[in-house]
N, C-alpha and C positions, 0 to 999 in steps of 0.2 A: 708173762708182764714186763714190760720196759722199767730197767734201773734207771735212777737219776743220773749215773755217770756216763749212761751211753749217750745221754743228750745233756751235754754240759750246759749249766747255768750260768749266764753271764752276769754277774752282780756288777760288773763294771758299767753295765748299761744305766745303772742306778746310782753311782759312786757319790755324786753330789749329794743326794738326799740321804744315802746310807751314810756319809759323814755327819750331815747336818742334825737328822733327826733319829737314828737307830740309838737306842738307849742300852747301857751294858747290865752286866749281871750286878745285882744288889749286894750290899754289904755282908748282908746274912749268908749268902753264897760263899764268899772267901772266909768268913769265920768258921763255916763247917769244914770248909777243905782245910783248913789250918789246925784243926782238930784231929784231922785224919793224916797231918804230917806233910801236906800238900800246899805250896804257896809260902814256902818259908824263905825267910831272908837267906841271901847265899845260894839257892837252889839254881842249878843251871836248867832252864825251861825252854823248850820249843814248842810254839803255837802254830798247829797246823791250820790252813785254811783261815788265816788270821785276818783277811778281810781288811777293814780300814783300822784295825788293831786294837779295838775295843777290849779285848780279853787281854791281850798283850800289855797293854798299858798298865792295866790294874795290877797284874801280878809285878811289874816294874816297879809300880809303886810300892809295893809291898817288900821290894829288896831282893826280888829275883834278878836273876840275870837272863834276860828273855831274848830270844830270837823269834820273829814271825815270817813264817812262809806262805805265800799265795801264789796262784798262776795269774792273777790279774794285775796288770800293770796299773791300771787305772785305781783300782782300791789301793794297791801300794802307794801310790802317787798320796792319797789322801791320808793314808797312816803316817806317811813321812812329815806331812805337813802338819798333822796333828802334834807329831813329836816336839815342835817347836816351844811349848810352853811346858814341857815336862823336864824336870831336875834329872830324873833318871830315865833314858831313853832306850827303848828296844831297838834292835838291829832288824832289818828287814831283807829278805831275799825272794826274788821270783822264781819259786820251785813248786814242783808238784807233791801234794802230801804222800802220794804212793810211791814215790822215787826221788827223795831229795837229794842223793848224792852225797850227804853230809857224812862225817867220819862216824863209823858205828861206835856204841857206848859213850855217847857224848854228852848225855843229859840225865838230870835226875827226874825231870817230870816233861811227858809229851802231853799237850793238851788240844783239844778239839771243841770251840766253842760255837755251837747250832751250825755245824758244818759235816758232821760225822755222817749224817744220811746223804750227803752228796759225794762222797768218795766211792772209789772201789773198796768197800769195807774190808775185805780179806787182804787186799794188797797192803791198805794202809795199816792194818792190825800188825803185818808181818813188818813193815818198815818203822813203825813205833817200837816193836819189841827189839829190833836190831838197833836203833838208836838209843835205847835206854842203858843206863848202866845197871849192874847189879843191884836188886833190890829199888830200881826206879820203878816209877808209875805212870800209868796211861789215864788221863782224865777226860771223859767223854761227857759233855756239858750241853745243855739246852736251856734256851730261855725264848718261850713262844707264847702267843696269844693263849688266853683261855676263851674258848669259844662255845661255851654253853648258851641255849636258847636263852633271848632275852638280853644278852650282853652287846655291848657297841661292837666289840669284834665279831661277833656272830652276824649282826645286820650287815657290817663292812663286808664279810664274806659272800653273804647272800647276793650282794651288790655286784661284787666283783666276777661272779658266776655270768652275769649278764655280758661281759665285755671282753674275757680271756678264756682259755682253757681251764680245766678242772685242774685238782692237785696232782703234779706230774711225779711225786713222790710218795712212798709210804710214810706212815706216821712217824715223827720222830722219836716217840716214846717207845718204840719195840725192843726194848732194852734185852728181853730174853732171847731173841733172835741174834742180836748182836754178840751175846756171849758165845755162841758157837763159833764165830769169826775169832774171837779173842783165843778161845781153848786151843783152836787150831793154830794159832800164831806163837802159842806158848805161854799165856797167860793162864794163871791157875786159881786166882783168888780175886775177888772184887768185894768192894763196899758200894751200896746204893743210896741215895737221898732225893727227896723230891718236895716242894712245898710251893704255895702259892703266893703271888706279891703282887702288889697295887704299883703301877706307874703311871705318873701324870702327864699329860699331854696338853698343849694348847690345839684347837681344831686344825690349824695350820701344819703344827708339828705332827698331828695323828695322819693328816694326808700325806706328809712326807715320809713318814715312817711306814705308811701302806703301799707308796709308790715304791719304795725300797725293799718290798717283801718278794718272796719267791713268783709269787703270782701277779706282781705289778710289773714294773718296767721291765725286768728279763723275761716276761711272757707275752706281754701285750704288743701290739703294734704302737707306735707313738700316737696315731690318732685313736685309736680305743683307749689309750692312757688317760689322754687330755679328756675325753668324753666320761670316763670313769672317775677320773678325778674332780671334774664339775660336778657331777652327780653325787658323790660321796659328801662334797662341800654342801650342797644342798641338802640332804639327808641329815647331815650334822646340825645344820642350822635350824631344820623344821623339828627334828626331833630330839634332840640333844644341845639345846642351847645354852650358852654360859661361855665363860672364859677358858674353863679347862674340862678335860675328861679324865674319868678315872678308868683304866684299863687292867683289868685283870689278868696277870700273866701266871705260867707254870714253869718252876724253875727245876731241871732235873740234873742228876749228875751220877755217873757210873766212875769208880776209880778202880782200875785194875792193875794187879801187879803180877 
């Protein structure tokens, strides 16, 4: 079976929508992490696959000293622009998560937000272990649509299947398999938590969020993306009228030490 990192997904193709419409993790996620000693003021934190910096900025707002790395220059341009309104600003570097070339034992925390499934996981786990200080921790986190039948997200995915390829990656929630990679890299213990949360979008924002998904702009041709987006707009108007949409999401985190 092909692996996600064998055919890299270029989220830079959706950089504008990504920056405008993707929402970050809810406050409850950070509160739970802080209860586990992660995301505390003064911690040195490296965010792998930082994209437009959603997770990096939230950690910086909580007093962490944050560096975000990503290989997409277009996404990093959006992240740097978003820094303009921040009091404490992450720094960003164009580097690969699996081989950052940053100094060993430099960070208290290494994080990856909705990105770990896109990496060469064994290599990324080894790199995270190398970069962490003694006692440091790796945080693998995901925020994803809850696609139970009858939901708006489920209807959206069914529509996407008409215009683009199927899901090219395995489920983002297969954490038991991930622990094998972590053990091989030298991690020996972990905590796990998960919960559901509801995020609110306007119809326009949901369309932009979907275009910026893995199966949107990175996977479809521009012509198919335009056709899909128009079809999604019609479906929302017909079946989900109103000024806002309530979209249930799943939050997951694995904290390894």
